[in-house]
C-alpha positions in Angstrom: -42.5 8.0 10.5 -45.5 5.7 10.1 -44.2 2.3 10.4 -46.2 -0.9 8.5 -48.4 -2.3 10.6 -47.8 -6.3 8.9 -43.8 -5.4 9.3 -44.0 -4.9 13.0 -45.5 -7.4 14.3 -42.9 -9.6 12.1 -40.1 -7.8 13.7 -41.7 -8.2 17.3 -42.6 -11.9 16.5 -38.6 -12.1 16.0 -37.7 -10.4 18.5 -39.6 -12.7 20.9 -38.3 -15.8 19.6 -35.1 -14.2 19.8 -35.4 -13.7 23.5 -37.5 -16.7 24.3 -34.1 -18.7 22.8 -31.7 -16.7 24.8 -33.6 -17.2 28.5 -33.9 -20.7 27.9 -30.1 -20.5 27.3 -29.4 -18.3 29.9 -31.1 -20.6 32.3 -29.8 -24.0 31.5 -25.9 -24.3 33.6 -24.6 -26.6 31.8 -25.2 -24.8 27.7 -21.5 -24.1 25.8 -23.6 -22.3 23.3 -22.1 -18.7 22.4 -25.1 -16.0 22.1 -22.8 -13.8 19.6 -23.4 -16.7 17.0 -27.4 -16.2 17.0 -28.0 -12.8 16.5 -28.7 -12.8 12.6 -26.5 -10.2 11.7 -23.0 -12.5 12.1 -23.7 -15.1 9.4 -20.9 -14.7 7.4 -18.8 -16.6 10.6 -20.3 -19.4 9.1 -16.9 -19.9 7.0 -15.3 -20.8 10.3 -16.2 -24.5 12.2 -16.1 -23.4 15.8 -14.0 -26.3 18.1 -14.9 -25.3 22.0 -14.9 -23.1 24.8 -13.2 -23.6 27.7 -14.1 -21.8 30.6 -10.8 -21.3 33.0 -12.3 -21.1 36.7 -11.8 -18.0 38.5 -11.0 -17.2 42.1 -11.4 -13.8 44.0 -8.1 -12.8 42.5 -8.7 -13.8 39.1 -11.5 -12.4 36.5 -13.4 -14.8 34.4 -11.9 -15.7 31.1 -13.9 -17.3 28.3 -11.4 -18.8 25.3 -12.6 -19.6 22.3 -11.7 -21.7 19.3 -12.4 -21.5 16.1 -11.2 -22.4 12.8 -11.2 -21.4 8.6 -10.8 -24.6 7.3 -9.0 -26.2 4.4 -10.2 -25.1 0.9 -11.5 -27.6 -1.5 -10.4 -29.0 -4.7 -13.1 -26.6 -6.5 -12.6 -23.7 -4.1 -10.2 -21.0 -5.6 -6.6 -21.7 -2.9 -5.7 -19.6 0.0 -2.8 -17.8 0.5 -2.4 -17.0 4.1 -0.4 -13.5 4.7 1.2 -12.7 8.3 2.3 -9.0 8.6 0.7 -5.7 7.0 4.1 -4.0 6.2 6.2 -3.0 3.2 6.9 -7.0 2.0 3.5 -7.9 2.7 1.3 -5.0 1.8 3.0 -5.2 -2.1 2.5 -8.9 -2.5 -1.3 -8.7 -2.0 -1.7 -6.1 -3.7 0.2 -8.0 -6.6 -2.1 -11.2 -6.4 -4.7 -12.3 -8.2 -7.7 -12.4 -6.9 -9.6 -14.2 -9.5 -6.8 -17.5 -8.9 -6.8 -16.8 -5.2 -8.4 -16.1 -1.6 -6.2 -14.1 0.4 -6.4 -14.1 4.0 -4.2 -11.7 6.2 -3.5 -11.4 9.8 -1.7 -8.4 11.1 -2.1 -6.6 14.9 -2.6 -3.5 12.4 -4.9 -2.9 9.9 -3.0 -0.3 8.5 0.2 0.1 6.5 2.8 2.6 7.7 4.8 4.1 5.0 7.6 5.1 7.1 9.9 7.1 5.3 7.6 9.8 6.4 6.6 9.0 9.7 9.8 11.3 11.5 7.3 14.6 9.7 4.3 13.4 11.9 6.1 13.6 15.2 6.6 17.5 15.3 2.9 17.8 13.2 4.5 18.6 9.7 2.2 15.7 8.0 -0.6 14.5 10.1 -0.4 10.9 11.2 -3.5 9.1 8.2 -1.4 10.8 6.0 0.6 7.9 6.5 -1.5 4.8 7.0 -3.4 3.3 4.4 -5.7 1.2 5.2 -5.3 -2.5 4.4 -8.6 -2.7 2.8 -7.9 0.3 0.0 -4.6 -1.7 -0.8 -6.3 -5.1 -1.9 -10.1 -4.5 -1.9 -10.9 -8.4 -2.2 -10.0 -8.1 1.8 -13.4 -6.5 2.3 -15.6 -7.7 -0.9 -14.8 -11.3 -2.1 -16.7 -13.8 0.2 -13.2 -16.2 0.7 -10.7 -13.4 1.8 -10.7 -11.9 5.2 -8.5 -9.6 7.3 -8.1 -10.7 11.0 -6.9 -8.5 13.3 -4.9 -10.7 15.3 -1.2 -12.2 16.1 0.5 -15.5 14.7 0.8 -17.2 17.9 2.6 -20.5 16.3 2.9 -22.2 12.8 2.0 -25.9 12.5 3.9 -26.4 8.7 2.9 -30.0 8.9 -0.8 -29.8 8.9 -1.0 -26.7 7.1 -2.2 -24.6 9.9 -1.5 -20.9 11.4 -2.3 -20.2 15.0 -3.7 -17.1 16.0 -4.9 -15.1 18.6 -6.9 -11.6 18.5 -6.3 -8.2 19.4 -7.6 -6.3 22.7 -7.0 -2.8 23.9 -5.7 -3.7 27.3 -6.7 -5.7 30.4 -10.4 -4.1 30.7 -11.5 -5.0 27.4 -12.7 -8.4 26.1 -10.9 -11.3 26.0 -8.8 -12.5 22.9 -10.5 -15.2 20.6 -8.2 -17.5 19.6 -8.6 -19.3 15.8 -6.8 -21.5 13.6 -6.5 -20.6 9.6 -5.7 -23.3 6.8 -3.6 -22.2 4.2 -2.6 -23.4 0.9 0.1 -21.4 0.5 1.9 -19.5 3.6 4.0 -16.0 3.3 5.5 -15.0 6.6 6.5 -11.3 6.7 5.9 -10.0 10.1 8.8 -7.9 9.9 11.0 -7.1 13.4 11.3 -5.8 16.2 13.7 -2.3 17.3 17.2 -3.7 18.5 18.0 -2.7 22.2 21.1 -4.5 22.5 20.1 -5.9 25.6 20.6 -2.3 27.3 18.3 -2.3 30.6 15.9 0.4 30.6 15.0 1.0 26.8 11.8 -0.4 26.4 10.7 1.3 29.9 11.7 4.6 28.7 12.8 5.2 25.2 10.5 5.5 22.6 10.4 3.6 19.6 9.9 4.8 15.8 8.4 2.1 13.7 4.7 2.9 13.9 2.3 5.4 14.3 1.6 5.0 18.0 5.0 5.9 18.6 5.2 8.8 16.3 1.9 9.9 18.3 3.7 9.4 22.1 6.5 11.4 20.8 4.8 14.3 19.7 2.3 13.9 23.1 6.0 13.7 25.3 7.4 16.7 23.4 4.4 18.9 23.8 4.3 18.3 27.2 7.6 18.6 28.2 7.3 22.1 26.3 4.3 23.2 28.4 5.4 21.6 31.5 9.1 24.2 31.0 6.9 27.2 31.5 5.5 26.7 35.0 6.4 28.9 37.5 8.3 27.1 40.0 10.7 24.8 37.7 14.2 25.1 38.2 16.8 25.6 35.5 18.2 22.2 35.5 14.9 20.8 35.3 14.0 23.1 32.5 17.1 22.0 30.9 16.5 18.8 31.5 13.2 18.4 30.3 13.7 20.3 27.1 16.7 17.7 26.4 15.5 15.4 23.1 18.1 12.7 22.5 18.1 10.5 19.8 20.0 6.8 20.1 20.8 6.0 16.1 23.2 7.8 13.1 20.8 5.8 10.7 18.6 7.7 8.3 15.1 7.2 10.4 17.5 9.2 13.6 19.2 11.8 11.3 15.7 12.4 9.7 13.9 13.3 13.0 16.9 14.9 14.5 16.4 16.8 11.1 13.2 17.8 11.6 12.9 18.5 15.2 15.7 21.1 14.4 13.4 22.4 12.1 10.3 23.0 14.7 12.7 24.3 16.9 13.6 27.2 14.8 10.5 28.6 13.1 8.0 26.7 15.5 9.3 27.2 19.0 10.8 30.5 18.5 8.1 31.9 17.8 4.7 29.9 19.9 6.9 29.0 23.0 9.5 32.0 23.0 9.9 31.9 27.2 12.0 28.4 27.2 12.9 28.6 23.2 17.3 29.0 24.8 16.3 25.9 26.8 15.7 22.9 24.2 18.1 21.0 22.4 18.8 18.4 20.4 21.7 15.6 20.7 22.2 12.9 18.1 24.4 9.9 20.0 25.8 7.3 17.2 28.5 4.6 17.8 30.2 5.2 14.8 29.7 7.4 11.8 26.0 8.9 10.8 24.7 7.2 7.6 27.1 4.9 7.5 25.8 3.2 3.8 26.2 6.7 2.0 28.7 8.4 0.1 31.7 10.1 2.5 31.2 13.4 0.8 27.4 13.4 2.1 28.1 12.3 5.2 30.3 15.1 6.1 27.7 17.5 4.5 25.0 16.1 6.7 27.1 16.5 9.7 28.2 20.0 9.1 24.0 20.8 8.3 22.7 19.4 11.5 25.6 21.2 13.5 24.7 24.2 12.1 20.9 23.0 13.0 21.8 22.7 16.7 21.8 19.4 16.8 25.1 18.4 18.8 26.3 15.3 17.9 28.0 12.7 20.3 29.7 9.6 19.4 29.5 7.0 21.9 28.0 4.0 23.2 25.1 3.7 25.8 25.7 1.3 28.4 22.6 2.0 31.1 19.3 3.5 30.2 17.5 5.3 33.7 14.3 7.2 34.0 15.8 10.9 33.8 19.1 10.3 32.1 20.9 8.0 30.0 24.8 6.7 31.1 27.7 6.1 28.3 29.9 3.9 28.5 33.0 6.2 29.2 30.7 7.5 32.4 29.3 10.2 30.6 25.8 11.3 32.1 23.0 12.4 30.0 20.0 14.4 30.6 16.8 14.0 28.8 13.2 14.8 28.8 12.7 13.1 25.6 14.8 10.0 24.5 14.0 8.4 20.5 16.0 4.8 20.3 16.5 4.3 16.4 19.8 1.6 16.3 18.5 -1.1 14.0 16.7 -3.8 14.1 16.5 -8.0 15.1 13.9 -10.7 14.3 11.0 -10.9 16.7 10.2 -13.4 19.4 7.7 -15.7 17.2 10.9 -15.3 14.1 12.5 -16.5 17.2 10.1 -19.4 18.6 9.0 -21.0 14.9 10.8 -24.2 14.1 12.6 -23.1 10.6 16.0 -22.7 9.4 17.6 -20.0 10.4 19.7 -18.0 9.0 23.2 -16.5 10.9 21.3 -13.0 12.6 18.3 -15.2 13.8 15.8 -14.6 10.5 14.2 -17.3 9.2 16.3 -18.8 6.1 15.1 -18.8 2.6 16.4 -20.3 -0.9 16.6 -18.3 -4.0 12.8 -18.2 -4.6 12.0 -17.0 -1.1 11.0 -20.5 -0.2 11.3 -22.1 3.4 13.3 -25.1 2.2 12.6 -27.5 4.8 8.8 -27.1 4.5 6.3 -27.1 1.3 4.3 -24.2 0.9 5.4 -21.7 3.5 7.6 -18.0 1.9 9.1 -15.7 3.8 9.7 -11.8 2.7 10.6 -8.5 4.7 12.7 -8.2 7.4 12.1 -11.4 8.6 14.0 -13.6 6.5 17.2 -13.8 4.8 18.9 -16.0 2.6 20.4 -19.4 4.1 24.0 -19.9 3.8 23.6 -22.6 1.5 23.0 -20.3 -1.4 25.9 -18.5 -1.5 24.0 -15.2 -1.3 24.5 -11.9 1.2 21.5 -11.2 3.4 19.9 -8.1 2.2 19.5 -5.5 4.8 16.5 -4.8 6.3 15.2 -1.3 4.0 11.4 -0.9 2.2 12.9 -0.9 -0.8 13.8 -4.6 -0.4 11.0 -5.8 1.0 8.8 -4.3 -1.3 10.7 -5.7 -4.3 10.5 -9.2 -2.8 6.5 -8.6 -2.2 6.5 -8.0 -6.1 8.6 -10.8 -6.6 6.4 -13.3 -4.8 3.4 -12.3 -6.1 4.1 -12.7 -9.3 5.7 -16.2 -8.4 2.0 -17.4 -6.8 0.0 -15.9 -9.6 2.2 -18.5 -12.1 2.1 -21.4 -10.2 -1.9 -20.8 -9.3 -2.7 -20.3 -13.1 -0.4 -23.9 -13.9 -2.4 -25.0 -11.6 -0.7 -25.6 -8.5 -2.2 -23.0 -5.7 -3.8 -25.8 -4.0 -1.5 -27.3 -0.9 1.6 -29.8 -1.6 0.8 -29.6 -5.5 3.9 -27.3 -6.7 6.3 -30.0 -6.2 6.7 -30.6 -9.5 6.5 -27.1 -10.6 9.0 -25.2 -12.1 9.4 -21.8 -10.4 11.6 -19.9 -12.6 14.1 -17.5 -12.3 15.5 -16.1 -8.3 14.7 -13.6 -6.8 17.3 -10.7 -7.4 17.5 -7.2 -5.7 19.0 -4.1 -7.3 19.6 -1.3 -4.7 18.0 1.8 -6.3 19.5 4.5 -4.1 19.1 5.6 -0.5 17.4 9.5 0.2 17.5 11.5 3.8 16.1 14.7 4.4 18.2 17.0 7.1 15.9 20.0 7.7 16.0 23.3 6.4 14.9 22.1 3.1 18.1 20.0 2.6 18.0 16.4 2.0 20.5 14.0 0.2 20.7 11.6 -2.5 22.8 8.7 -3.2 21.6 6.8 -6.3 24.9 3.9 -5.8 24.1 0.8 -5.9 26.7 -0.4 -3.6 28.5 1.0 -1.3 32.0 0.3 -3.2 29.8 1.3 -6.0 30.2 4.7 -7.9 27.1 7.0 -9.2 25.7 10.0 -8.4 25.5 11.6 -5.1 23.8 14.9 -4.8 22.9 17.2 -1.4 21.2 20.4 -0.7 17.4 22.0 -1.9 17.6 19.7 -5.2 17.8 16.8 -3.6 15.6 18.1 -1.0 12.8 18.2 -4.1 13.9 15.2 -5.4 13.4 13.4 -2.0 9.8 14.8 -1.5 8.9 13.9 -5.0 10.1 10.4 -5.2 8.3 9.7 -1.8 4.8 11.4 -2.6 5.0 9.2 -5.6 5.9 6.2 -3.7 2.8 6.9 -1.1 0.1 4.3 -2.0 -3.1 6.1 -2.8 -3.9 9.2 -4.5 -5.9 10.1 -1.3 -2.9 9.9 0.5 -0.8 11.6 -1.4 -3.3 14.3 -1.7 -3.5 14.4 2.4 0.4 14.7 2.3 0.8 17.5 -0.3 -1.9 19.9 1.3 0.2 18.8 5.3 3.3 20.2 3.1 1.1 23.5 1.8 -0.3 24.2 4.8 2.9 23.7 7.1 4.5 26.3 5.1 1.9 28.4 5.1 0.7 28.8 8.4 3.6 26.6 10.2 3.5 22.9 12.4 0.0 22.0 14.5 1.4 22.0 17.9 -2.1 21.2 19.3 -1.4 18.1 22.0 -4.6 16.0 21.4 
């Protein structure tokens, strides 16, 4: 390829200019200019104002740390108001999808750049589905985050909220200690929506965080899959004792809710259909134990619970009623003193408020979640809303706190998007401008039912609106067909629906993918 001489000379002059500028700055001991911002490709960062760069002194044992601080400034009256969304779960993503981008600029702050379709996450642990099938990029859910000049997605964690000054403080996510140091920055908001979800509940039991694997994120499913396949291959190595082989191939699931039951069902299917064929030497050693303090699937109809218990038992899942007292590296100890050795331990016992939620100076409901009123507002501060697992109704509303379910979070996100759109169109989108606005009808949740798969092409469908109400309940293959049909239509994009369908067909014909990547 022949380069135009004029173009080459212009390119060389620009390179010389930047080289000389950088050389001058590098030779000056007092300069605090970040060379990163000199590059012409990063002019989009002019939306931020740079506050300061603080250099921490280093010694022989401490590496040199630089803290960058910046600010996404408050919107001006002639600009679109800014909605800042903290979190990218079911609630936050449904909200962003429904917001009118001609009325608002949207800024999303989250430590992950995708939404996880959690009902199908258990299927990825054993290769029924691929991981990308359950991860939906945020930019596809709300394209304005990638296209609009005033809308952004920041891969960061919220560290504090200043409700008096309408400010959110954040810190970028890094990939460990050996990578780039995190940037700290602040974002001004007109409307703030806290949708930070929850964390797995460990009940203060020692060893859970160190030795158990949760099942809430894609990387959890990846860790489970790698651990499961590693144990299968290690158990076939010459010299492994019978006792050690049985421990390695003992998969223990703690928690008899939908997630724990569905994972147990998927695991039993994997053992019966794939391990029997591809790991014939150890097929008689692998087993699954499901531990639950009370009844499994306690929110389901009694008949469905009995059906699930019988089917799981037929599939080889051992059901144990007990309370975990302690977790060690290779065994768990129950409250009655029973020791249960394990090779893989999956913990699925419910959720509790995340540490950031506990640290916020906002009103809380009895369980520690952020307290909201009937319109999902945090009543003690202006322009702050909360949705999803991190919030619950205040006692003064007279309402019961809703369960931490995906359908609750999704419905709250949809409702709040419609509410904010209406507020924005009435000219009250900017900060402190909605004091006299009528918010209209409060949020009302109507339960649509519960579903769970239990393996062997069988599932449960409970369409009752509450545990005490009457309604349709189904079990068996028809329920399995309804379960798959319902969830494939709930997958957000046609792209991922296609992935899920192809994965299901591939698994049916060729079996599960057992590659340890």
